C-alpha positions in Angstrom: -118.4 10.8 -76.7 -120.6 13.7 -77.5 -120.9 16.1 -80.4 -121.1 19.9 -80.0 -122.5 22.5 -82.3 -124.3 19.8 -84.2 -128.1 19.9 -84.6 -129.6 16.5 -85.5 -132.9 18.1 -86.6 -131.2 20.4 -89.1 -129.1 17.6 -90.3 -132.0 15.3 -90.9 -134.0 18.1 -92.6 -131.2 19.4 -94.9 -128.7 16.6 -95.4 -129.8 13.1 -94.5 -130.2 11.1 -97.8 -130.0 14.4 -99.7 -126.4 15.7 -99.9 -122.9 15.2 -98.5 -121.7 17.3 -95.5 -118.3 18.1 -93.9 -118.6 18.5 -90.2 -115.4 20.0 -88.7 -114.3 18.4 -85.5 -117.6 18.5 -83.5 -116.4 16.4 -80.5 -116.1 17.8 -77.0 -112.8 16.0 -76.9 -111.6 13.7 -79.7 -109.3 10.8 -79.0 -108.6 7.9 -81.2 -110.2 4.8 -79.7 -107.9 2.3 -81.5 -104.2 1.9 -82.3 -103.1 0.8 -85.8 -101.4 -2.3 -84.4 -104.6 -3.3 -82.6 -106.5 -3.1 -85.9 -103.8 -5.2 -87.6 -104.1 -7.7 -84.8 -107.9 -8.0 -85.4 -107.3 -8.6 -89.1 -105.2 -11.6 -88.2 -107.9 -13.3 -86.2 -110.2 -16.0 -87.5 -113.9 -15.0 -87.8 -113.1 -11.2 -88.2 -114.0 -9.9 -91.6 -111.1 -8.0 -93.1 -109.7 -7.0 -96.5 -106.4 -5.6 -97.8 -106.5 -3.4 -100.9 -103.2 -2.6 -102.7 -102.7 -0.3 -105.6 -100.6 -2.0 -108.3 -99.1 -1.4 -111.7 -101.5 -4.0 -113.3 -104.0 -3.1 -115.9 -106.9 -2.6 -113.4 -104.6 -1.0 -110.8 -106.1 -2.6 -107.7 -105.7 -6.0 -105.9 -107.9 -7.3 -103.1 -107.0 -9.9 -100.5 -109.4 -11.4 -97.9 -108.3 -11.9 -94.3 -107.4 -13.3 -91.9 -103.8 -12.4 -92.6 -100.6 -13.8 -91.2 -98.8 -11.4 -88.9 -95.9 -11.1 -91.4 -98.2 -9.8 -94.2 -98.1 -6.1 -93.3 -94.3 -6.1 -93.0 -94.1 -7.4 -96.6 -96.0 -4.5 -98.2 -93.0 -2.1 -98.1 -93.7 1.3 -99.7 -96.8 0.3 -101.5 -100.0 2.2 -101.3 -102.4 0.0 -99.4 -105.5 0.0 -97.2 -106.6 -2.4 -94.5 -110.3 -2.5 -93.8 -111.8 -4.4 -90.8 -115.6 -4.8 -90.4 -117.6 -4.6 -87.2 -114.7 -3.4 -85.0 -117.4 -2.1 -82.6 -118.2 -5.8 -81.9 -114.7 -6.4 -80.4 -113.6 -3.0 -79.1 -116.0 -1.2 -76.7 -114.2 2.1 -77.2 -115.0 1.9 -80.9 -118.6 1.0 -80.2 -119.0 4.3 -78.3 -118.5 6.2 -81.6 -122.1 5.1 -82.6 -123.7 6.7 -79.6 -123.8 10.3 -80.9 -125.6 9.1 -84.1 -128.4 7.3 -82.2 -130.8 10.0 -83.6 -130.9 7.5 -86.4 -133.1 4.5 -85.3 -131.3 1.4 -83.9 -132.6 -0.9 -86.7 -130.8 1.2 -89.3 -127.4 1.0 -87.7 -125.0 -1.6 -89.3 -121.5 -1.5 -87.8 -118.3 0.5 -87.5 -115.7 -0.4 -90.2 -112.2 0.8 -89.5 -109.6 1.4 -92.2 -105.9 2.1 -92.0 -104.0 3.4 -95.1 -100.5 4.4 -96.0 -99.7 7.6 -97.9 -101.8 7.8 -101.1 -103.8 4.7 -100.1 -107.5 4.3 -100.6 -110.1 2.0 -102.0 -110.7 4.0 -105.2 -113.7 6.0 -106.5 -116.9 4.2 -105.7 -120.4 4.5 -104.4 -122.4 2.7 -101.7 -126.0 1.8 -101.3 -126.1 3.0 -97.7 -125.6 6.2 -95.6 -122.2 6.5 -93.9 -120.5 8.9 -91.5 -116.7 8.9 -92.1 -114.9 9.9 -88.9 -111.2 10.9 -89.4 -108.9 9.4 -86.8 -105.2 9.3 -86.9 -103.6 11.3 -89.7 -105.3 13.1 -92.6 -107.4 12.1 -95.6 -108.5 13.9 -98.7 -112.2 13.2 -99.5 -113.6 13.9 -102.9 -117.3 13.7 -103.6 -119.0 13.5 -107.0 -122.3 12.8 -108.8 -125.2 10.6 -107.8 -124.8 7.1 -109.2 -127.1 4.1 -109.8 -127.0 0.6 -111.1 -126.5 1.9 -114.6 -123.3 3.7 -113.7 -120.3 2.3 -115.5 -117.8 0.4 -113.4 -114.3 -0.9 -114.0 -114.1 -4.5 -115.1 -112.7 -5.8 -111.7 -113.8 -9.2 -110.3 -113.6 -8.1 -106.6 -114.0 -4.3 -106.4 -116.9 -2.1 -107.6 -114.8 0.9 -108.8 -116.2 3.7 -111.0 -115.0 3.8 -114.6 -114.9 7.6 -114.4 -115.0 10.0 -111.5 -115.2 13.8 -111.5 -115.1 15.5 -108.1 -117.6 18.2 -107.4 -116.2 18.9 -103.9 -113.0 18.2 -102.1 -112.2 18.3 -98.4 -109.1 17.7 -96.3 -110.1 15.9 -93.1 -108.1 16.0 -89.9 -108.6 14.1 -86.6 -112.2 14.4 -85.4 -113.6 15.7 -88.7 -116.6 13.9 -90.0 -117.9 13.5 -93.6 -121.4 12.3 -94.3 -122.1 10.6 -97.6 -125.7 9.7 -98.6 -126.5 6.5 -100.6 -125.4 6.5 -104.2 -123.1 9.5 -104.0 -119.7 8.9 -105.7 -116.7 9.4 -103.3 -113.0 8.8 -103.1 -110.8 8.9 -100.0 -107.0 9.3 -100.3 -104.7 9.1 -97.3 -102.3 12.0 -96.7 -99.2 10.9 -94.8 -98.0 7.4 -93.7 -100.6 6.7 -91.1 -104.3 7.4 -91.7 -107.2 5.8 -89.9 -110.9 6.3 -90.7 -114.0 5.1 -88.7 -116.9 4.4 -91.0 -120.3 4.2 -89.3 -122.6 2.5 -91.9 -126.4 2.4 -91.9 -128.5 -0.4 -93.4 -131.3 0.1 -95.9 -133.1 -3.1 -97.0 -134.0 -3.3 -100.7 -137.5 -4.0 -101.9 -136.3 -7.4 -103.2 -134.8 -8.3 -99.8 -138.0 -7.5 -98.0 -140.2 -9.4 -100.4 -137.9 -12.4 -100.7 -137.2 -12.9 -96.9 -140.7 -12.1 -95.9 -142.0 -14.6 -98.4 -139.6 -17.2 -97.2 -140.8 -16.7 -93.7 -144.4 -17.1 -94.8 -143.7 -20.2 -96.8 -142.3 -21.9 -93.7 -145.7 -21.9 -92.0 -148.0 -22.6 -95.0 -149.9 -25.8 -95.4 -149.8 -27.8 -98.6 -153.5 -28.3 -98.7 -154.1 -24.5 -98.7 -154.9 -24.5 -102.4 -156.9 -22.7 -105.1 -160.5 -23.6 -105.4 -163.3 -22.7 -107.8 -166.5 -24.6 -106.7 -168.7 -22.0 -108.6 -166.8 -22.7 -111.9 -168.9 -22.0 -115.0 -168.5 -23.2 -118.6 -166.3 -20.8 -120.6 -166.2 -20.3 -124.3 -162.4 -20.9 -124.7 -160.6 -23.2 -122.3 -157.4 -21.5 -123.1 -158.4 -18.2 -121.4 -157.4 -17.5 -117.8 -160.4 -15.5 -116.8 -160.3 -12.3 -114.7 -162.3 -14.0 -111.9 -159.6 -16.7 -111.6 -156.8 -14.0 -111.6 -158.7 -12.2 -108.9 -159.0 -15.3 -106.7 -155.3 -16.2 -107.2 -154.1 -12.7 -106.5 -156.2 -12.6 -103.4 -154.6 -15.9 -102.2 -151.2 -14.2 -102.3 -152.2 -10.8 -100.9 -154.2 -12.2 -98.0 -151.0 -13.7 -96.5 -148.7 -10.8 -97.3 -151.2 -8.1 -96.2 -151.1 -9.1 -92.5 -149.3 -6.0 -91.1 -149.0 -7.3 -87.6 -147.3 -10.5 -88.8 -145.0 -8.4 -91.0 -144.1 -6.1 -88.1 -143.1 -9.1 -85.9 -141.2 -10.7 -88.8 -139.4 -7.4 -89.6 -138.5 -6.8 -85.9 -136.8 -10.3 -85.8 -135.2 -9.9 -89.3 -133.8 -6.5 -88.7 -132.4 -7.4 -85.2 -130.6 -10.5 -86.4 -126.9 -10.0 -85.6 -124.5 -9.1 -88.4 -122.7 -12.4 -87.8 -125.4 -14.7 -86.5 -123.1 -17.7 -86.4 -120.9 -16.1 -83.8 -121.7 -17.4 -80.3 -121.4 -14.6 -77.7 -122.8 -16.7 -74.8 -120.7 -16.9 -71.6 -119.3 -20.3 -70.6 -121.9 -20.9 -68.0 -125.4 -19.5 -67.6 -126.3 -17.8 -64.3 -129.6 -17.8 -62.6 -132.0 -15.2 -61.4 -130.5 -15.2 -57.9 -127.0 -14.4 -59.2 -128.4 -11.7 -61.5 -130.0 -10.0 -58.4 -126.7 -10.3 -56.5 -124.7 -8.8 -59.3 -127.1 -5.9 -59.7 -127.2 -5.3 -55.9 -123.4 -5.2 -55.7 -123.4 -2.5 -58.5 -121.7 -4.7 -61.1 -122.2 -2.8 -64.4 -124.6 -4.4 -66.9 -124.1 -3.6 -70.6 -125.6 -4.4 -73.9 -123.3 -6.6 -76.0 -122.0 -4.3 -78.8 -122.6 -7.1 -81.3 -126.2 -7.3 -80.3 -129.2 -5.4 -81.9 -132.0 -4.0 -79.8 -135.3 -2.5 -81.0 -139.0 -2.6 -80.1 -142.5 -2.1 -81.5 -145.2 -0.6 -79.4 -148.5 -2.5 -79.3 -151.9 -0.9 -79.2 -152.7 -2.4 -75.8 -149.7 -0.8 -74.1 -147.4 -3.7 -74.4 -144.3 -3.8 -76.6 -142.6 -6.4 -78.7 -138.9 -6.4 -77.8 -136.5 -7.7 -80.5 -133.0 -8.7 -79.5 -130.7 -10.6 -81.8 -133.5 -12.1 -83.9 -135.7 -13.1 -80.9 -139.0 -11.6 -80.0 -140.2 -11.0 -76.4 -143.7 -9.8 -75.6 -143.4 -7.3 -72.7 -146.1 -5.8 -70.6 -146.4 -3.6 -67.5 -143.0 -2.9 -65.9 -141.3 -5.1 -68.4 -142.5 -3.0 -71.3 -141.1 0.2 -69.7 -137.8 -1.6 -69.1 -137.7 -2.9 -72.7 -138.1 0.7 -74.1 -135.3 1.9 -71.7 -133.1 -1.0 -72.7 -133.2 0.1 -76.3 -131.9 3.5 -75.4 -129.1 2.6 -73.0 -125.7 1.0 -73.7 -125.0 0.7 -70.0 -128.2 -0.7 -68.5 -129.4 1.4 -65.5 -132.1 -0.2 -63.3 -134.1 1.8 -60.8 -135.8 0.1 -57.8 -139.0 -0.6 -59.6 -137.2 -2.7 -62.2 -134.9 -4.5 -59.7 -138.0 -5.5 -57.8 -139.8 -6.9 -60.8 -139.5 -10.6 -61.2 -140.4 -10.3 -64.9 -137.7 -7.8 -65.6 -135.1 -9.9 -63.8 -136.2 -13.0 -65.8 -135.9 -11.0 -69.0 -132.4 -9.9 -68.0 -131.5 -13.5 -67.2 -132.7 -14.7 -70.6 -130.8 -12.0 -72.5 -127.6 -12.6 -70.4 -127.8 -16.3 -71.2 -128.0 -15.5 -74.9 -125.0 -13.2 -74.7 -127.0 -10.1 -75.5 -126.4 -8.6 -72.1 -123.1 -8.8 -70.3 -121.8 -8.1 -66.8 -118.4 -6.4 -67.0 -116.0 -6.3 -64.0 -113.5 -4.2 -65.9 -115.7 -1.1 -66.6 
């Protein structure tokens, strides 16, 4: 799916992480990639993250249920205003995964997933704000979007155990979205979506932004795993001091240096971050095929024209090295690639359907890499595409 009359350069310059934007149906041809019944079916499956939000007459006005749901649950809701939200639908429905492709002008490592929501007339999740960028694509039906002020951690919320809803919300802009329309919301901007009509579907493409505390915490955890217990503070040039209670500046300098020396290794940080940021959203899900196939079968499949695709649940990115090689990161694993393999690794991070020209097909290293990624479930051959 492609966007028309949309300039990524202008968008990044004027809107990205700056202000909301309504983009009126920019698709060459818009068609809903998912039916409501299929979304409900996913919400009934084990291992699929889903939520049901209903608007009630209770004091706080909202109730949240976590999936999976019995098939009978949706028929029990009657005329209530309710919203079903299913995370990472792109992992399970290739047609939904294609919605990400027009937004690949944002780096791969920033992309999170496609959440899909279905709401009845008047349904929504209430006024709130998120800590990430999101493109909200209107599918079936219509939805009114209201946007408000910039929020932060000091913004007052309703006292609700499960939902982070704003205690007060004043809309500064309001748009009615029809199928194919897109609303972009930057981090921290208050917004509220209300379904118009009985059937309303929205596809939310979310983008990750690690917090400083996440980076420091997880990076430190990774460093600690490789540290030796006998790597300790030493002061062989210690001199007598006037007051034994003083922690002297020289000691602080040495202690501080002990910490910074480890954390200042940029190359080690880059490798760690590549692995950390490419870890799948649901790392416990096993996407491997029932039986691994060898290099010979890989060559046969490619020679017969069998399509090779990246698994929509997998994450691909790379870091270019100074010597011309690249570090390829796929689903938390790191592969050092050189020569033909480095060129293939860069191409692999661009394509969803993996196209191989003759120079790649003839490279043993490239075929070996494909075999390893296939055995991990990161690449798939698909007879049905």
